[in-house]
PALO-656335 format. One record per residue (C-alpha): residue number from 1; residue in one letter; y, z, x. Coordinates in pm, whole numbers. Layout:
@i = NUM&aa = A&v = Y&w = Z&u = X
...
END
This chain:
@i = 1&aa = M&v = 13460&w = 5130&u = 2451
@i = 2&aa = F&v = 13752&w = 5302&u = 2261
@i = 3&aa = T&v = 13639&w = 5725&u = 2210
@i = 4&aa = S&v = 13769&w = 6008&u = 2020
@i = 5&aa = E&v = 13724&w = 6337&u = 1979
@i = 6&aa = G&v = 13961&w = 6651&u = 1902
@i = 7&aa = T&v = 14187&w = 6811&u = 1646
@i = 8&aa = Y&v = 14597&w = 6708&u = 1757
@i = 9&aa = L&v = 14904&w = 6769&u = 1513
@i = 10&aa = S&v = 15178&w = 6474&u = 1469
@i = 11&aa = T&v = 15445&w = 6412&u = 1302
@i = 12&aa = L&v = 15600&w = 6145&u = 993
@i = 13&aa = D&v = 15940&w = 6079&u = 1131
@i = 14&aa = R&v = 16179&w = 6002&u = 860
@i = 15&aa = N&v = 16019&w = 5673&u = 803
@i = 16&aa = G&v = 15748&w = 5722&u = 870
@i = 17&aa = R&v = 15557&w = 5635&u = 1217
@i = 18&aa = F&v = 15375&w = 5988&u = 1388
@i = 19&aa = Q&v = 15349&w = 5920&u = 1788
@i = 20&aa = L&v = 14958&w = 5879&u = 1859
@i = 21&aa = P&v = 14781&w = 6226&u = 2083
@i = 22&aa = T&v = 14831&w = 6086&u = 2451
@i = 23&aa = A&v = 14476&w = 6233&u = 2474
@i = 24&aa = I&v = 14375&w = 5934&u = 2246
@i = 25&aa = L&v = 14616&w = 5632&u = 2338
@i = 26&aa = R&v = 14431&w = 5669&u = 2651
@i = 27&aa = N&v = 14106&w = 5516&u = 2517
@i = 28&aa = V&v = 14327&w = 5276&u = 2378
@i = 29&aa = T&v = 14163&w = 4940&u = 2530
@i = 30&aa = S&v = 14413&w = 4616&u = 2677
@i = 31&aa = E&v = 14133&w = 4420&u = 2475
@i = 32&aa = N&v = 14338&w = 4582&u = 2110
@i = 33&aa = D&v = 14628&w = 4521&u = 2218
@i = 34&aa = G&v = 14798&w = 4859&u = 2105
@i = 35&aa = R&v = 14621&w = 4741&u = 1705
@i = 36&aa = F&v = 14392&w = 4951&u = 1435
@i = 37&aa = V&v = 14388&w = 4901&u = 1049
@i = 38&aa = V&v = 14477&w = 5248&u = 900
@i = 39&aa = N&v = 14295&w = 5218&u = 557
@i = 40&aa = R&v = 14180&w = 5496&u = 355
@i = 41&aa = S&v = 13892&w = 5723&u = 333
@i = 42&aa = T&v = 13670&w = 5836&u = 109
@i = 43&aa = E&v = 13830&w = 6177&u = 99
@i = 44&aa = K&v = 14152&w = 6276&u = 85
@i = 45&aa = C&v = 14277&w = 6136&u = 435
@i = 46&aa = L&v = 14343&w = 5799&u = 560
@i = 47&aa = T&v = 14140&w = 5611&u = 833
@i = 48&aa = L&v = 14248&w = 5480&u = 1182
@i = 49&aa = Y&v = 14079&w = 5203&u = 1318
@i = 50&aa = P&v = 14095&w = 5027&u = 1712
@i = 51&aa = L&v = 14087&w = 4603&u = 1548
@i = 52&aa = N&v = 13799&w = 4538&u = 1749
@i = 53&aa = V&v = 13611&w = 4818&u = 1592
@i = 54&aa = W&v = 13691&w = 4762&u = 1221
@i = 55&aa = N&v = 13652&w = 4390&u = 1216
@i = 56&aa = V&v = 13258&w = 4556&u = 1333
@i = 57&aa = Y&v = 13368&w = 4748&u = 966
@i = 58&aa = K&v = 13457&w = 4384&u = 783
@i = 59&aa = D&v = 13141&w = 4220&u = 879
@i = 60&aa = K&v = 12970&w = 4418&u = 659
@i = 61&aa = L&v = 13172&w = 4406&u = 389
@i = 62&aa = N&v = 13200&w = 4060&u = 408
@i = 63&aa = H&v = 12792&w = 4059&u = 457
@i = 64&aa = L&v = 12765&w = 4235&u = 122
@i = 65&aa = N&v = 12694&w = 4076&u = -227
@i = 66&aa = S&v = 13027&w = 4059&u = -433
@i = 67&aa = F&v = 12802&w = 4031&u = -710
@i = 68&aa = K&v = 12673&w = 4378&u = -715
@i = 69&aa = P&v = 12997&w = 4601&u = -923
@i = 70&aa = G&v = 12896&w = 4884&u = -704
@i = 71&aa = N&v = 12954&w = 4679&u = -340
@i = 72&aa = R&v = 13233&w = 4480&u = -519
@i = 73&aa = Q&v = 13381&w = 4832&u = -580
@i = 74&aa = A&v = 13281&w = 4914&u = -252
@i = 75&aa = I&v = 13480&w = 4619&u = -103
@i = 76&aa = R&v = 13786&w = 4694&u = -309
@i = 77&aa = Y&v = 13805&w = 5008&u = -238
@i = 78&aa = F&v = 13804&w = 4898&u = 207
@i = 79&aa = M&v = 13980&w = 4553&u = 188
@i = 80&aa = G&v = 14164&w = 4639&u = 6
@i = 81&aa = S&v = 14435&w = 4978&u = 113
@i = 82&aa = A&v = 14377&w = 4804&u = 484
@i = 83&aa = T&v = 14641&w = 4745&u = 697
@i = 84&aa = E&v = 14686&w = 4612&u = 1015
@i = 85&aa = V&v = 14930&w = 4817&u = 1186
@i = 86&aa = K&v = 15045&w = 4789&u = 1593
@i = 87&aa = L&v = 15193&w = 5040&u = 1845
@i = 88&aa = D&v = 15540&w = 5007&u = 1888
@i = 89&aa = A&v = 15748&w = 5054&u = 2261
@i = 90&aa = K&v = 15724&w = 5423&u = 2164
@i = 91&aa = N&v = 15301&w = 5475&u = 2104
@i = 92&aa = R&v = 15405&w = 5482&u = 1702
@i = 93&aa = L&v = 15234&w = 5375&u = 1418
@i = 94&aa = L&v = 15374&w = 5286&u = 1089
@i = 95&aa = I&v = 15205&w = 5442&u = 791
@i = 96&aa = P&v = 15316&w = 5255&u = 535
@i = 97&aa = K&v = 15346&w = 5428&u = 246
@i = 98&aa = P&v = 15130&w = 5425&u = -49
@i = 99&aa = L&v = 14922&w = 5481&u = 221
@i = 100&aa = S&v = 15109&w = 5852&u = 331
@i = 101&aa = Q&v = 15094&w = 5872&u = -50
@i = 102&aa = Y&v = 14754&w = 5896&u = -112
@i = 103&aa = A&v = 14690&w = 6097&u = 138
@i = 104&aa = L&v = 14922&w = 6364&u = 56
@i = 105&aa = L&v = 15123&w = 6287&u = 412
@i = 106&aa = E&v = 15432&w = 6469&u = 427
@i = 107&aa = K&v = 15570&w = 6554&u = 750
@i = 108&aa = E&v = 15281&w = 6758&u = 919
@i = 109&aa = L&v = 14952&w = 6555&u = 1003
@i = 110&aa = L&v = 14647&w = 6647&u = 1173
@i = 111&aa = I&v = 14513&w = 6376&u = 1414
@i = 112&aa = V&v = 14146&w = 6476&u = 1423
@i = 113&aa = G&v = 13840&w = 6234&u = 1701
@i = 114&aa = M&v = 13555&w = 6114&u = 1448
@i = 115&aa = T&v = 13453&w = 5908&u = 1809
@i = 116&aa = S&v = 13487&w = 5550&u = 1684
@i = 117&aa = F&v = 13737&w = 5653&u = 1491
@i = 118&aa = I&v = 14018&w = 5864&u = 1350
@i = 119&aa = E&v = 14079&w = 6073&u = 1033
@i = 120&aa = I&v = 14491&w = 6136&u = 888
@i = 121&aa = W&v = 14515&w = 6426&u = 716
@i = 122&aa = D&v = 14742&w = 6637&u = 557
@i = 123&aa = P&v = 14623&w = 6935&u = 721
@i = 124&aa = K&v = 14611&w = 7167&u = 451
@i = 125&aa = Q&v = 14365&w = 6859&u = 291
@i = 126&aa = Y&v = 14123&w = 6886&u = 581
@i = 127&aa = E&v = 14137&w = 7298&u = 541
@i = 128&aa = E&v = 14092&w = 7284&u = 215
@i = 129&aa = E&v = 13854&w = 7051&u = 296
@i = 130&aa = L&v = 13692&w = 7190&u = 579
@i = 131&aa = N&v = 13586&w = 7532&u = 306
@i = 132&aa = R&v = 13500&w = 7316&u = 37
@i = 133&aa = F&v = 13167&w = 7153&u = 321
@i = 134&aa = S&v = 13094&w = 7455&u = 422
@i = 135&aa = Q&v = 13065&w = 7661&u = 98
@i = 136&aa = E&v = 12962&w = 7341&u = -116
@i = 137&aa = N&v = 12668&w = 7243&u = 153
@i = 138&aa = P&v = 12681&w = 7513&u = 375
@i = 139&aa = E&v = 12300&w = 7369&u = 541
@i = 140&aa = V&v = 12385&w = 7018&u = 603
@i = 141&aa = I&v = 12516&w = 7137&u = 917
@i = 142&aa = N&v = 12272&w = 7349&u = 1057
@i = 143&aa = E&v = 12000&w = 7063&u = 999
@i = 144&aa = I&v = 12172&w = 6784&u = 1162
@i = 145&aa = A&v = 12264&w = 7032&u = 1484
@i = 146&aa = N&v = 11869&w = 7072&u = 1446
@i = 147&aa = H&v = 11775&w = 6676&u = 1428
@i = 148&aa = I&v = 12020&w = 6669&u = 1666
@i = 149&aa = F&v = 11974&w = 6917&u = 1916
@i = 150&aa = G&v = 11666&w = 7128&u = 1774
@i = 151&aa = D&v = 11391&w = 6990&u = 1954
@i = 152&aa = G&v = 11402&w = 7108&u = 2266
@i = 153&aa = E&v = 11447&w = 6654&u = 2431
@i = 154&aa = F&v = 11854&w = 6694&u = 2415
@i = 155&aa = N&v = 11879&w = 7002&u = 2701
@i = 156&aa = K&v = 11625&w = 6774&u = 2878
@i = 157&aa = Q&v = 11875&w = 6471&u = 2891
@i = 158&aa = L&v = 12124&w = 6699&u = 3047
@i = 159&aa = P&v = 12249&w = 6678&u = 3395
END
Protein backbone atom coordinates (compact mmCIF):
# COMPACT_ATOMS: atom_id res chain seq x y z
CA MET A 1 0.00 0.00 0.00
CA PHE A 2 1.31 3.44 -0.92
CA THR A 3 1.60 6.03 1.82
CA SER A 4 3.37 9.36 1.80
CA GLU A 5 4.05 12.04 4.34
CA GLY A 6 6.36 14.98 4.71
CA THR A 7 7.38 17.91 2.53
CA TYR A 8 10.24 17.79 0.05
CA LEU A 9 11.87 20.17 -2.39
CA SER A 10 12.41 19.21 -6.00
CA THR A 11 13.04 21.04 -9.25
CA LEU A 12 11.61 20.92 -12.74
CA ASP A 13 14.15 20.41 -15.49
CA ARG A 14 13.85 22.18 -18.83
CA ASN A 15 11.72 19.30 -20.17
CA GLY A 16 9.15 19.54 -17.33
CA ARG A 17 10.40 16.51 -15.39
CA PHE A 18 11.09 16.27 -11.69
CA GLN A 19 12.62 13.60 -9.51
CA LEU A 20 10.41 11.92 -6.96
CA PRO A 21 12.04 12.17 -3.50
CA THR A 22 13.72 8.99 -2.21
CA ALA A 23 11.50 8.88 0.87
CA ILE A 24 8.43 8.67 -1.39
CA LEU A 25 10.06 6.28 -3.86
CA ARG A 26 10.49 3.76 -1.03
CA ASN A 27 6.71 3.50 -0.89
CA VAL A 28 6.12 2.99 -4.60
CA THR A 29 4.89 -0.57 -5.01
CA SER A 30 5.63 -2.85 -7.93
CA GLU A 31 1.90 -3.32 -8.60
CA ASN A 32 1.79 0.12 -10.24
CA ASP A 33 4.95 -0.44 -12.29
CA GLY A 34 5.99 3.18 -11.59
CA ARG A 35 2.76 4.55 -13.07
CA PHE A 36 0.91 7.53 -11.61
CA VAL A 37 -1.88 9.88 -12.58
CA VAL A 38 -1.21 13.59 -12.28
CA ASN A 39 -4.20 15.89 -12.10
CA ARG A 40 -5.47 19.33 -11.13
CA SER A 41 -6.36 19.78 -7.50
CA THR A 42 -9.13 21.93 -6.10
CA GLU A 43 -6.39 24.35 -4.95
CA LYS A 44 -3.71 25.83 -7.22
CA CYS A 45 -1.58 22.69 -7.14
CA LEU A 46 -1.42 19.26 -8.73
CA THR A 47 -2.24 15.88 -7.26
CA LEU A 48 -0.22 12.79 -8.03
CA TYR A 49 -1.86 9.42 -7.42
CA PRO A 50 -0.31 5.97 -7.73
CA LEU A 51 -2.31 4.29 -10.48
CA ASN A 52 -4.10 1.87 -8.15
CA VAL A 53 -5.16 4.74 -5.85
CA TRP A 54 -6.34 6.81 -8.83
CA ASN A 55 -8.47 3.88 -9.98
CA VAL A 56 -10.37 4.01 -6.66
CA TYR A 57 -11.05 7.74 -7.14
CA LYS A 58 -11.99 7.19 -10.78
CA ASP A 59 -14.44 4.47 -9.77
CA LYS A 60 -16.14 6.96 -7.41
CA LEU A 61 -16.39 9.50 -10.24
CA ASN A 62 -17.78 6.82 -12.57
CA HIS A 63 -20.63 6.19 -10.13
CA LEU A 64 -21.79 9.81 -10.15
CA ASN A 65 -24.97 10.59 -12.07
CA SER A 66 -23.61 12.62 -14.99
CA PHE A 67 -27.09 14.00 -15.74
CA LYS A 68 -26.74 16.24 -12.67
CA PRO A 69 -24.91 19.43 -13.71
CA GLY A 70 -22.72 19.58 -10.57
CA ASN A 71 -21.65 15.96 -10.96
CA ARG A 72 -20.94 16.47 -14.65
CA GLN A 73 -18.76 19.49 -13.84
CA ALA A 74 -16.84 17.50 -11.21
CA ILE A 75 -16.30 14.61 -13.61
CA ARG A 76 -15.14 17.01 -16.31
CA TYR A 77 -12.84 18.85 -13.91
CA PHE A 78 -11.08 15.76 -12.60
CA MET A 79 -11.17 13.43 -15.60
CA GLY A 80 -10.40 16.11 -18.18
CA SER A 81 -6.96 16.84 -16.78
CA ALA A 82 -6.03 13.37 -15.51
CA THR A 83 -2.84 12.24 -17.24
CA GLU A 84 -1.00 8.99 -16.71
CA VAL A 85 2.76 9.38 -16.21
CA LYS A 86 5.45 6.79 -15.61
CA LEU A 87 8.74 6.94 -13.73
CA ASP A 88 11.69 6.96 -16.12
CA ALA A 89 15.02 5.21 -15.50
CA LYS A 90 16.15 8.15 -13.30
CA ASN A 91 12.93 8.13 -11.22
CA ARG A 92 11.63 11.28 -12.86
CA LEU A 93 8.06 12.09 -13.79
CA LEU A 94 6.95 14.41 -16.57
CA ILE A 95 4.39 17.09 -15.74
CA PRO A 96 2.37 17.97 -18.84
CA LYS A 97 2.68 21.63 -19.80
CA PRO A 98 -1.04 22.53 -19.30
CA LEU A 99 -0.95 21.11 -15.76
CA SER A 100 2.32 22.85 -14.99
CA GLN A 101 0.78 26.14 -16.14
CA TYR A 102 -2.39 25.53 -14.10
CA ALA A 103 -0.36 25.13 -10.88
CA LEU A 104 1.97 28.04 -11.75
CA LEU A 105 4.98 25.73 -11.56
CA GLU A 106 8.29 27.17 -12.64
CA LYS A 107 11.57 25.72 -11.40
CA GLU A 108 11.21 24.95 -7.70
CA LEU A 109 8.62 22.43 -6.54
CA LEU A 110 7.29 21.49 -3.15
CA ILE A 111 6.25 17.84 -2.92
CA VAL A 112 3.76 17.26 -0.09
CA GLY A 113 2.86 13.76 1.09
CA MET A 114 -0.88 13.48 1.73
CA THR A 115 -0.99 9.82 2.85
CA SER A 116 -2.48 8.07 -0.21
CA PHE A 117 -1.49 10.72 -2.76
CA ILE A 118 0.97 13.58 -3.28
CA GLU A 119 0.48 17.28 -3.89
CA ILE A 120 2.86 19.23 -6.12
CA TRP A 121 3.06 22.95 -5.35
CA ASP A 122 4.93 26.04 -6.35
CA PRO A 123 6.52 26.90 -2.95
CA LYS A 124 5.14 30.46 -2.98
CA GLN A 125 1.61 29.24 -3.76
CA TYR A 126 1.87 26.68 -0.95
CA GLU A 127 2.82 29.31 1.62
CA GLU A 128 0.03 31.60 0.41
CA GLU A 129 -2.49 28.76 0.72
CA LEU A 130 -1.34 27.87 4.25
CA ASN A 131 -1.49 31.51 5.32
CA ARG A 132 -4.89 32.07 3.70
CA PHE A 133 -6.34 28.98 5.33
CA SER A 134 -4.96 29.76 8.79
CA GLN A 135 -6.29 33.33 8.60
CA GLU A 136 -9.74 32.42 7.25
CA ASN A 137 -10.28 29.20 9.24
CA PRO A 138 -8.16 29.30 12.41
CA GLU A 139 -10.57 27.08 14.32
CA VAL A 140 -10.74 24.25 11.76
CA ILE A 141 -7.33 22.71 12.53
CA ASN A 142 -8.09 22.77 16.26
CA GLU A 143 -11.52 21.21 15.69
CA ILE A 144 -10.06 18.41 13.58
CA ALA A 145 -7.21 17.80 16.04
CA ASN A 146 -9.69 17.74 18.91
CA HIS A 147 -11.88 15.29 17.00
CA ILE A 148 -8.94 12.94 16.42
CA PHE A 149 -7.01 13.32 19.66
CA GLY A 150 -9.24 15.16 22.13
CA ASP A 151 -11.15 12.33 23.76
CA GLY A 152 -8.02 10.68 25.17
CA GLU A 153 -8.73 7.40 23.33
CA PHE A 154 -5.82 8.09 21.00
CA ASN A 155 -3.34 7.96 23.88
CA LYS A 156 -4.62 4.52 24.85
CA GLN A 157 -3.64 3.24 21.39
CA LEU A 158 -0.01 4.35 21.68
CA PRO A 159 2.60 1.63 22.25
